[in-house]
N, CA, C and O of each residue as an XYZ file, in Angstrom:
336
protein
N      95.799   -103.873     20.107
C      95.657   -103.013     18.862
C      95.398   -103.753     17.447
O      95.987   -104.775     17.094
N      94.832   -103.354     17.013
C      94.314   -104.037     15.276
C      95.593   -103.738     14.667
O      96.338   -102.759     14.676
N      95.614   -104.723     14.211
C      96.689   -104.324     12.888
C      96.178   -103.139     12.025
O      96.960   -102.578     11.258
N      94.966   -102.772     12.124
C      94.283   -101.679     10.969
C      95.256   -100.055     11.774
O      95.797    -99.245     11.022
N      95.285    -99.889     13.263
C      95.226    -99.398     14.140
C      96.849    -99.022     14.012
O      97.263    -97.863     14.040
N      97.614   -100.085     13.880
C      99.187   -100.182     13.651
C      99.794    -99.755     12.612
O     100.902    -99.250     12.435
N      98.508   -100.146     11.609
C      99.102    -99.519     10.437
C      98.997    -98.073      9.744
O      99.730    -97.505      8.934
N      97.464    -97.594     10.552
C      97.231    -96.214     10.970
C      98.803    -95.217     11.649
O      99.133    -94.049     11.440
N      99.264    -95.975     12.234
C      99.869    -95.158     13.548
C     101.512    -95.358     12.322
O     102.357    -94.489     12.110
N     101.478    -96.435     11.881
C     102.662    -96.736     11.168
C     102.746    -95.300      9.435
O     103.757    -94.856      8.892
N     101.425    -95.046      9.137
C     101.500    -94.294      8.116
C     101.588    -93.129      8.203
O     102.147    -92.395      7.387
N     100.867    -92.697      9.542
C     101.093    -91.388     10.136
C     102.563    -90.866     10.479
O     103.007    -89.761     10.169
N     103.116    -91.699     11.057
C     104.730    -91.524     11.389
C     105.544    -91.052     10.100
O     106.450    -90.222     10.032
N     104.937    -91.848      9.065
C     105.553    -91.937      7.751
C     105.035    -90.138      7.141
O     105.822    -89.577      6.379
N     104.371    -89.764      7.348
C     103.719    -88.525      6.578
C     104.100    -87.696      7.569
O     103.835    -86.613      7.047
N     104.511    -87.459      8.576
C     105.014    -86.770     10.197
C     106.598    -86.264      9.009
O     107.037    -85.227      8.512
N     106.938    -87.629      9.030
C     108.943    -87.772      8.723
C     108.600    -86.980      7.596
O     109.003    -85.817      7.571
N     107.847    -87.475      6.561
C     107.751    -86.411      5.034
C     107.644    -85.302      5.358
O     108.602    -84.572      5.107
N     106.450    -84.714      6.041
C     106.436    -83.217      6.017
C     107.716    -82.719      7.248
O     107.964    -81.519      7.356
N     108.402    -83.660      8.050
C     109.222    -83.190      8.985
C     110.572    -82.583      7.535
O     110.842    -81.451      7.134
N     111.097    -83.916      7.145
C     111.811    -83.578      5.834
C     111.731    -82.435      4.905
O     112.581    -81.624      4.536
N     110.235    -82.617      4.572
C     109.995    -81.194      3.747
C     110.235    -79.914      4.160
O     110.685    -79.193      3.269
N     110.099    -79.474      5.077
C     110.226    -78.582      6.587
C     111.643    -78.475      6.127
O     112.081    -77.565      5.424
N     112.316    -79.492      6.590
C     113.885    -78.895      7.123
C     114.516    -78.728      5.600
O     115.454    -77.963      5.377
N     113.841    -79.597      4.510
C     114.629    -78.981      2.963
C     114.402    -77.452      2.652
O     115.273    -76.613      2.423
N     112.701    -77.237      2.706
C     112.402    -75.626      2.739
C     113.181    -75.058      3.494
O     114.020    -74.370      2.913
N     113.237    -75.079      4.692
C     114.334    -74.047      5.547
C     115.620    -73.910      5.132
O     116.134    -72.795      5.044
N     116.393    -75.241      4.778
C     117.757    -75.070      4.447
C     117.884    -74.573      3.078
O     119.044    -74.302      2.766
N     116.715    -74.320      1.892
C     116.493    -73.935      0.593
C     116.799    -72.115      1.029
O     117.551    -71.228      0.625
N     115.796    -72.244      1.999
C     115.300    -70.414      2.292
C     116.711    -70.134      2.868
O     117.165    -69.045      2.517
N     117.357    -70.739      3.525
C     118.567    -70.351      3.958
C     119.976    -70.299      3.218
O     120.983    -69.731      3.642
N     119.886    -70.789      2.392
C     120.844    -71.383      1.055
C     120.521    -69.946      0.252
O     121.438    -69.125      0.266
N     119.275    -69.577     -0.453
C     118.920    -68.905     -0.873
C     119.225    -67.076     -0.113
O     119.656    -66.034     -0.607
N     118.867    -67.355      0.896
C     119.529    -65.754      2.083
C     120.984    -65.370      1.769
O     121.392    -64.246      1.475
N     121.813    -66.696      1.904
C     122.918    -66.522      2.175
C     123.710    -66.163      0.686
O     124.641    -65.358      0.657
N     123.225    -66.853     -0.512
C     123.267    -66.354     -1.940
C     123.440    -64.964     -2.015
O     124.470    -64.313     -2.193
N     122.003    -64.520     -1.813
C     121.509    -62.933     -1.512
C     122.937    -62.026     -0.565
O     123.179    -60.846     -0.816
N     123.553    -62.634      0.243
C     123.877    -61.699      1.395
C     125.692    -61.968      0.655
O     126.664    -61.239      0.856
N     125.640    -63.174     -0.153
C     126.657    -63.226     -0.823
C     127.319    -62.284     -2.372
O     128.458    -62.027     -2.761
N     125.741    -61.948     -2.984
C     125.822    -61.202     -4.020
C     125.638    -59.501     -3.687
O     125.955    -58.516     -4.354
N     124.908    -59.659     -2.200
C     125.127    -57.959     -1.560
C     126.688    -57.543     -1.466
O     127.181    -56.463     -1.791
N     127.249    -58.530     -1.008
C     128.688    -58.810     -0.061
C     129.473    -58.650     -1.622
O     130.084    -57.587     -1.739
N     129.506    -59.256     -2.403
C     129.774    -58.957     -3.837
C     129.849    -57.737     -4.808
O     130.787    -57.497     -5.569
N     129.000    -57.193     -4.695
C     128.273    -56.105     -5.228
C     128.915    -54.687     -4.309
O     129.372    -53.663     -4.818
N     128.818    -54.921     -3.166
C     129.594    -54.019     -2.347
C     130.999    -53.797     -2.605
O     131.497    -52.693     -2.827
N     131.689    -55.036     -2.562
C     133.238    -54.847     -3.221
C     133.633    -54.594     -4.155
O     134.835    -54.528     -4.408
N     132.513    -54.335     -5.102
C     132.820    -54.055     -6.465
C     132.504    -52.393     -6.217
O     133.012    -51.412     -6.760
N     131.832    -52.457     -5.548
C     131.164    -50.649     -5.576
C     132.909    -49.976     -4.732
O     133.403    -48.940     -5.177
N     133.326    -50.439     -4.027
C     134.443    -50.262     -2.832
C     135.629    -49.911     -3.782
O     136.221    -48.832     -3.820
N     135.866    -51.011     -4.539
C     137.238    -51.383     -5.309
C     136.633    -50.358     -6.765
O     137.558    -49.973     -7.480
N     135.478    -50.004     -7.132
C     135.765    -48.601     -8.198
C     135.534    -47.285     -7.438
O     136.100    -46.258     -7.812
N     134.654    -47.301     -6.305
C     135.368    -45.704     -5.519
C     136.828    -45.721     -5.165
O     137.453    -44.661     -5.187
N     137.456    -46.929     -4.817
C     138.969    -46.589     -4.271
C     139.692    -46.485     -5.850
O     140.825    -46.009     -5.780
N     139.309    -46.793     -7.072
C     139.836    -46.695     -7.985
C     139.720    -45.149     -8.788
O     140.670    -44.549     -9.291
N     138.356    -44.715     -8.756
C     138.230    -43.618     -8.831
C     138.650    -42.287     -8.347
O     138.789    -41.280     -9.042
N     138.895    -42.434     -6.672
C     139.637    -42.064     -5.833
C     141.119    -41.949     -6.187
O     141.588    -40.818     -6.312
N     141.765    -42.838     -6.331
C     143.016    -42.907     -7.090
C     143.535    -42.003     -8.330
O     144.552    -41.312     -8.390
N     142.113    -42.306     -9.704
C     142.453    -41.616    -10.492
C     142.300    -39.854    -10.703
O     142.785    -39.135    -11.577
N     141.163    -39.409     -9.175
C     141.110    -37.899     -9.342
C     142.048    -37.721     -8.484
O     142.169    -36.498     -8.414
N     143.077    -38.395     -7.514
C     144.073    -38.038     -6.751
C     145.295    -37.709     -8.392
O     145.698    -36.651     -8.876
N     145.551    -39.303     -8.837
C     146.853    -38.220     -9.874
C     146.289    -37.049    -10.529
O     146.996    -36.047    -10.627
N     145.029    -37.051    -11.018
C     144.960    -36.189    -11.826
C     145.235    -34.802    -11.108
O     145.898    -33.938    -11.682
N     144.765    -34.629     -9.967
C     144.991    -33.682     -9.343
C     146.950    -33.398     -8.467
O     147.402    -32.350     -8.005
N     147.541    -34.596     -8.542
C     148.583    -34.231     -8.651
C     149.489    -33.884     -9.884
O     150.580    -33.332     -9.744
N     148.885    -34.303    -11.301
C     149.403    -34.111    -12.053
C     149.350    -32.647    -12.663
O     150.176    -32.147    -13.426
N     148.087    -32.019    -12.110
C     147.484    -31.019    -12.089
C     148.567    -29.929    -11.302
O     149.081    -28.954    -11.850
N     148.769    -30.344     -9.906
C     149.772    -29.529     -8.853
C     151.222    -29.084    -10.104
O     151.673    -28.028    -10.547
N     151.495    -30.345    -10.262
C     152.897    -30.344    -10.901
C     153.040    -29.518    -11.592
O     153.916    -28.653    -11.569
N     151.998    -29.700    -12.482
C     151.557    -28.411    -14.110
C     151.951    -27.325    -13.360
O     152.987    -26.701    -13.589
N     150.894    -26.976    -12.156
C     150.865    -25.404    -12.051
C     152.099    -25.064    -11.226
O     152.178    -23.888    -10.872
N     153.496    -26.248    -10.699
C     154.437    -25.997     -9.735
C     155.545    -25.571    -11.357
O     156.258    -24.567    -11.378
N     155.463    -26.414    -12.374
C     156.311    -26.445    -13.644
C     156.393    -24.904    -13.862
O     157.336    -24.118    -13.768
N     155.011    -24.737    -14.201
C     154.595    -23.280    -14.876
C     155.267    -22.211    -14.173
O     155.834    -21.347    -14.843
N     155.283    -22.140    -12.564
C     155.185    -21.595    -11.866
C     156.775    -21.124    -11.866
O     157.291    -20.049    -12.170
N     157.191    -22.052    -11.518
C     159.053    -22.038    -11.464
C     159.452    -21.592    -12.953
O     160.207    -20.623    -13.037
N     158.999    -22.233    -14.184
C     158.962    -21.731    -15.660
C     158.955    -19.910    -15.760
O     159.886    -19.160    -16.052
N     157.924    -19.678    -15.494
C     157.435    -18.444    -15.773
C     158.180    -17.532    -14.227
O     158.156    -16.304    -14.308
N     158.692    -18.052    -13.133
C     159.754    -17.064    -12.532
C     160.722    -16.767    -12.988
O     161.179    -15.638    -13.167
N     161.403    -18.376    -13.375
C     162.906    -18.075    -14.326
C     162.989    -17.017    -15.294
O     163.872    -16.167    -15.414
N     161.858    -17.203    -16.022
C     161.917    -16.395    -17.313
C     161.564    -14.711    -16.992
O     162.051    -13.873    -17.751
N     160.755    -14.302    -15.913
C     160.755    -12.863    -15.302
C     162.249    -12.815    -14.844
O     162.836    -11.868    -15.367
N     162.995    -13.539    -14.049
C     163.892    -13.361    -13.421
C     164.974    -12.649    -14.352
O     165.272    -11.481    -14.104
N     165.682    -13.453    -15.621
C     166.586    -13.566    -16.794
C     165.553    -12.685    -17.592
O     165.822    -12.785    -18.789
N     164.778    -12.094    -17.439
C     164.445    -11.202    -18.885
C     165.122     -9.411    -18.623
O     165.007     -8.571    -19.515
């Protein structure tokens, strides 16, 4: 083989290697981007769940407080009626 053919073969291998490295980095970049998007979605879902749980706690406490007030008023009214 002539020196020119060997040189072209070496250049082709170098170009192929560069292309493969670029493709690998691109694929890794896409994977990292998808992982980051997933992490953001997962974090947002956790925050939504946390907020929903907190809202449920607040509503539950409000309902319990209202029930306590109704029970207290009932007992108070019953006692007042009993001792009139």
